[in-house]
C-alpha positions in Angstrom: 147.7 68.0 180.8 145.3 70.3 179.0 145.6 69.7 175.2 143.8 71.8 172.7 142.9 69.8 169.6 143.7 71.4 166.2 141.7 69.6 163.6 143.5 70.3 160.3 141.3 68.1 158.0 139.4 71.3 157.3 140.2 75.1 157.4 143.8 74.5 158.4 145.2 78.0 159.4 148.2 79.5 157.8 151.3 79.4 160.0 151.1 83.2 160.6 147.8 82.6 162.5 149.2 79.8 164.6 152.0 82.2 165.6 149.2 84.4 167.2 147.2 81.6 168.6 149.8 79.6 170.5 150.7 82.4 173.0 146.9 82.8 173.6 146.5 79.0 174.3 149.3 79.2 176.8 147.9 82.3 178.5 144.5 80.7 178.8 145.8 77.6 180.6 146.6 75.0 177.9 149.9 73.2 178.1 149.7 71.1 174.9 148.2 70.8 171.4 146.9 67.7 169.8 147.5 68.1 166.1 145.4 66.1 163.6 147.2 66.7 160.4 145.5 64.4 158.0 146.4 65.7 154.5 148.1 68.8 155.7 151.3 66.8 156.6 154.1 67.0 154.1 154.1 63.3 153.2 156.9 62.4 150.8 158.0 59.5 148.5 155.3 56.9 148.0 152.9 58.8 150.3 153.1 62.1 148.5 149.7 61.4 146.9 148.1 62.0 150.4 149.2 65.6 150.6 146.7 68.5 150.1 147.9 71.1 147.6 148.2 73.5 150.6 149.9 71.0 152.9 152.4 72.5 155.4 156.1 72.2 154.4 158.7 70.4 156.5 159.9 73.8 157.6 156.4 74.7 158.7 156.2 71.5 160.9 159.5 72.4 162.5 158.3 76.0 163.1 155.0 74.8 164.7 157.1 72.8 167.2 159.4 75.7 167.9 156.4 77.9 168.6 154.9 75.3 170.8 158.2 74.9 172.8 158.4 78.7 173.1 155.0 78.8 174.7 155.4 75.6 176.8 153.0 73.6 174.8 153.6 69.9 174.3 152.9 68.7 170.8 151.0 65.4 170.3 150.5 64.4 166.7 147.4 62.4 165.8 147.5 59.8 163.1 144.3 57.8 162.3 145.2 54.2 162.1 141.9 52.3 161.6 138.7 54.4 161.0 138.4 58.0 159.6 141.0 57.3 156.9 139.0 58.7 154.0 141.9 61.0 153.1 143.9 57.8 152.4 141.3 55.4 151.1 139.6 57.8 148.7 142.7 57.4 146.4 142.5 54.6 143.8 146.0 53.6 144.8 144.8 52.5 148.3 141.2 51.4 147.4 142.2 47.8 147.9 142.8 48.4 151.6 139.1 49.3 152.4 137.2 47.1 154.8 134.1 47.5 152.6 134.9 48.2 149.0 132.2 50.9 148.6 133.2 53.0 151.6 136.4 54.9 152.1 136.1 55.1 155.9 138.0 52.2 157.4 141.0 49.9 156.8 140.7 46.2 156.2 143.1 44.9 159.0 143.6 41.6 157.2 145.5 42.8 154.2 149.3 42.9 154.9 149.5 46.2 152.9 147.4 47.9 155.5 150.0 47.6 158.3 152.8 48.3 155.9 151.2 51.5 154.8 150.5 52.5 158.4 154.1 51.9 159.4 155.4 54.3 156.7 152.8 56.9 157.6 153.5 56.7 161.3 157.3 56.7 160.7 157.1 59.9 158.6 155.0 61.7 161.2 157.1 60.5 164.2 160.4 61.3 162.5 159.2 64.9 162.1 158.2 65.1 165.8 161.2 63.8 167.7 160.5 66.1 170.6 157.1 64.6 171.2 156.7 62.0 174.0 153.1 61.1 173.0 151.3 60.1 169.8 147.6 59.7 169.3 146.5 56.8 167.1 142.9 57.8 166.7 141.1 54.4 166.3 137.6 55.8 166.8 134.5 55.1 164.7 135.8 52.2 162.7 132.6 52.1 160.7 131.6 48.8 158.9 134.4 46.8 160.7 133.4 43.1 160.4 131.3 43.6 157.2 134.1 42.9 154.7 134.6 39.3 153.3 138.1 39.1 154.8 136.8 40.0 158.3 133.8 37.5 158.0 136.3 34.8 157.1 138.6 35.7 159.9 135.9 35.7 162.5 134.5 32.3 161.4 138.0 30.7 161.3 139.1 32.2 164.6 135.8 32.0 166.5 136.4 35.7 167.1 134.2 38.7 167.1 134.6 42.3 165.9 136.1 43.3 169.3 138.9 40.8 169.2 139.6 41.7 165.6 139.7 45.4 166.5 142.2 44.7 169.4 144.4 42.6 167.2 144.9 45.4 164.8 145.5 48.0 167.6 148.1 45.7 169.2 149.9 45.4 165.9 150.0 49.2 165.5 151.1 49.7 169.1 153.6 46.8 168.8 155.3 48.7 165.9 155.4 52.0 167.8 156.9 50.5 171.0 159.5 48.5 169.1 160.5 51.3 166.8 160.3 54.3 169.1 161.4 53.6 172.6 159.5 55.6 175.3 156.9 57.0 172.9 153.5 56.8 174.6 150.3 56.2 172.7 146.8 57.7 173.2 143.6 56.5 171.5 139.9 57.4 171.6 137.9 54.8 173.5 134.5 54.6 171.8 135.3 51.2 170.2 136.7 49.8 173.5 133.4 50.5 175.2 131.8 47.6 173.4 134.6 45.2 174.3 134.5 43.0 177.4 136.9 43.4 180.4 138.2 39.9 179.7 139.1 40.7 176.1 140.8 43.9 177.1 142.8 42.2 179.8 144.0 39.6 177.4 145.0 42.2 174.8 146.8 44.2 177.5 146.4 47.3 175.2 145.9 48.9 178.6 149.6 48.9 179.4 150.5 50.8 176.3 147.7 53.1 176.0 145.7 55.4 178.2 142.2 55.9 176.8 140.0 59.0 176.8 137.0 57.7 178.7 134.0 57.9 180.9 133.5 54.1 181.5 136.0 54.2 184.4 135.4 51.1 186.5 135.5 48.9 183.4 138.9 50.3 182.5 140.2 49.9 186.1 139.3 46.2 185.9 140.9 45.9 182.5 144.3 47.1 183.9 144.5 50.6 182.6 146.6 52.8 184.9 145.8 56.2 183.5 142.9 57.9 181.7 142.4 61.1 179.7 139.1 62.8 179.1 137.9 64.4 175.9 135.7 67.4 176.0 134.8 69.8 173.2 134.9 73.5 172.7 133.5 73.5 169.1 132.5 71.3 166.3 130.1 68.9 168.0 126.7 70.5 167.6 126.0 70.0 163.9 128.1 69.2 160.8 127.2 72.6 159.2 127.2 74.7 162.4 128.7 78.1 161.8 128.3 79.7 165.2 129.5 78.2 168.5 126.9 77.8 171.3 128.7 78.9 174.5 126.6 77.6 177.3 126.4 74.1 175.6 130.2 73.8 175.7 130.5 75.3 179.1 128.0 72.7 180.5 130.1 69.9 178.8 133.2 71.0 180.8 131.3 71.4 184.1 130.1 67.8 183.6 133.6 66.6 183.1 134.8 68.4 186.2 132.3 66.3 188.2 133.7 63.1 186.6 137.3 64.3 187.4 136.3 64.7 191.1 135.3 61.0 191.1 138.6 59.7 189.8 140.6 59.6 193.1 138.0 57.1 194.4 139.1 54.7 191.6 142.8 54.4 192.6 145.2 53.1 191.2 143.6 54.8 188.2 144.8 58.3 187.7 143.7 61.2 185.5 146.5 62.2 183.1 144.9 64.9 181.1 142.1 66.4 179.1 141.8 67.0 175.4 139.6 69.9 174.5 138.5 68.8 171.0 137.6 71.4 168.3 136.4 69.5 165.3 136.6 71.3 161.9 134.8 68.7 159.9 132.9 65.6 161.0 135.0 63.6 158.5 137.1 64.2 155.4 133.9 64.5 153.2 131.7 66.7 155.3 131.4 70.5 155.2 133.2 72.8 157.5 131.8 73.6 160.9 132.8 76.6 163.1 136.0 78.3 162.1 138.7 78.5 164.8 138.4 82.3 165.3 134.7 81.8 165.9 135.4 79.2 168.5 138.0 81.2 170.5 135.6 82.7 173.1 134.2 79.2 173.8 137.8 77.8 174.0 138.8 80.5 176.5 135.7 79.8 178.7 136.3 76.1 178.6 140.0 76.2 179.4 139.5 78.7 182.2 136.7 76.6 183.6 139.1 73.6 183.8 141.9 75.8 185.3 139.6 77.3 188.0 137.5 74.2 188.7 134.3 76.0 187.5 133.3 79.1 185.6 134.1 81.3 188.6 134.2 85.1 188.7 138.0 84.8 188.4 137.7 82.6 185.3 135.2 85.0 183.7 137.5 88.0 184.5 140.5 86.3 182.9 138.5 85.4 179.8 137.4 89.0 179.3 140.8 90.4 180.0 142.7 88.1 177.7 140.2 88.4 174.9 139.7 92.1 175.2 135.9 91.8 175.7 133.4 93.7 177.9 131.0 90.9 178.6 129.9 87.4 177.6 126.3 86.4 177.2 126.4 82.6 177.6 122.8 81.9 176.7 122.8 84.1 173.6 126.3 82.9 172.7 127.4 86.5 172.1 130.3 88.6 173.3 130.2 92.4 173.8 133.2 94.6 173.1 135.6 94.9 170.2 137.8 92.1 171.3 141.5 91.8 170.9 142.1 88.1 170.1 143.6 86.7 166.9 140.9 86.6 164.2 138.4 88.8 166.1 137.5 90.5 162.8 136.3 87.1 161.4 134.5 86.5 164.6 132.4 89.6 164.2 131.9 89.2 160.5 130.7 85.6 160.8 128.3 86.8 163.5 126.9 89.2 160.9 126.6 86.5 158.2 125.0 84.1 160.7 122.6 86.6 162.1 121.6 88.9 159.3 122.6 87.9 155.8 119.9 85.3 155.0 117.3 87.2 157.0 117.8 90.6 155.3 117.9 89.1 151.8 114.9 86.9 152.2 113.0 89.8 153.8 113.7 92.0 150.8 112.8 89.3 148.3 109.8 87.8 150.0 108.2 90.6 151.8 108.4 93.4 149.2 105.0 93.4 147.5 106.2 95.2 144.4 108.7 92.4 143.8 106.1 89.7 144.4 103.5 91.4 142.2 105.5 93.1 139.4 108.8 91.3 139.3 108.0 87.7 139.8 110.0 84.8 138.3 107.5 84.9 135.5 108.3 88.6 134.7 112.0 88.0 135.1 112.0 85.0 132.8 110.2 87.0 130.1 112.0 90.3 130.8 108.7 92.1 131.1 107.8 94.6 133.8 106.4 98.1 134.5 109.2 100.5 135.3 106.9 102.5 137.6 106.6 99.5 140.0 110.1 98.4 139.5 111.4 101.8 140.5 109.5 101.5 143.8 111.8 98.7 145.1 114.9 99.3 142.9 116.9 101.7 145.0 116.3 99.6 148.2 117.4 96.4 146.6 120.4 97.9 144.9 121.6 99.4 148.2 121.1 96.1 150.0 123.1 94.4 147.3 125.9 97.0 147.4 126.2 96.8 151.2 126.5 93.0 151.3 128.9 92.9 148.4 131.3 95.4 150.0 130.9 93.5 153.4 131.7 90.2 151.7 134.8 91.7 150.0 136.1 92.7 153.5 135.2 89.3 154.9 137.0 87.5 152.0 140.1 89.7 152.7 140.1 88.8 156.4 139.6 85.1 155.6 142.5 85.1 153.1 144.8 86.4 155.8 144.2 83.4 157.9 143.2 80.6 155.5 144.3 79.0 152.2 142.2 79.7 149.1 140.3 76.3 149.2 139.0 77.1 152.7 137.9 80.6 151.7 136.0 79.3 148.7 134.4 76.5 150.6 133.2 78.7 153.4 131.8 81.4 151.1 130.1 78.8 149.0 128.5 77.2 152.1 127.5 80.2 154.1 127.3 83.3 151.8 126.5 82.4 148.2 123.3 80.4 148.8 121.7 83.7 149.9 123.7 86.4 148.2 123.4 84.7 144.8 119.6 85.1 145.0 120.1 88.8 145.4 122.7 89.0 142.7 120.4 87.3 140.3 117.5 89.7 141.1 119.8 92.7 140.6 121.1 91.4 137.3 117.5 90.9 136.1 116.4 94.3 137.4 119.2 96.0 135.6 
């Protein structure tokens, strides 16, 4: 299975964009999507507080699954059940469920309310995904586990360690799922399992219920796992505020995984069940946005085709260019030549402009223009005092630069609004455009 991860905890696309993207995923060789809804799921009743103001509706969730079915994509919902639960624990209502009172990252597994809350979250999500045969329970990066008072007490009374405590909670979550939803299979990330001994894993027998996404293969064979998945990345791993996707970096990641895949047959009875191509949209609920989905599409195409063809062969390259409507791809420069014909290509080109020229052109005008430095300094501007003769020498150039960028940004905003909800558009502009454009706007205001 080749699942493409849609991380909706930031820049969740409108449904109309997913309608364009799903056929593309299928064409490029994906056969499933891993959907991390977080606050975009239409929680109801007690849980309504968890919804974003722009959350998808129940009809939207149904439509997403119809689209997936139409394009032969398996839908695997992802619900975080231990760490990365900031979207839940940031609310005062659930603050008492934090492992460490100050931090909203991780659940305290010892409070009965934690499991009760998880059961209702999981039930609402699974009920709306009755066609899915898999669910992903997250369970990665459970920061500060073992640091809360309840955990310290538990460990001293049970002569246990953080690993046993972690497995105990995971078993409870899986126990609920297997009892409640017969035949539903669970996936989880494996970073927390890496620190746990083979003995502890065997005892917990999480292995039976749960293929992990892993590189530590022999350890998992010995622990009784029967199947593994791998998790690569096509975007969202090279910096929390990264705006442009580095192509060769992500291609290398997939080439490395192909080598690991070739080694799996030697580890029988362990078998490789699938790959998740992750595409993070934020590092966590509180961090800024990283690369937008349209910006990451060339990388996704290259990575998927590399997996399909067992390498980035001529055939893979040809297919990427054909499907995306491009003339060529420069891996080292992370650029694509040609107009492109993929969903969101306008945003792709415009973000390239912002990333490559906005800051540079504005700083150049403000820093290198000697008439600005000498006759229109912060001192002059503050006191509204300047010689028109010198001001006229840079005026027309600065006004033109300002006008060009303002009209460009209006177009960019319009394109973003077609694909994204207002909160995403604001956040992206504020992070990537305003820090530079505002300096120019202020200068023009003072000049006038």
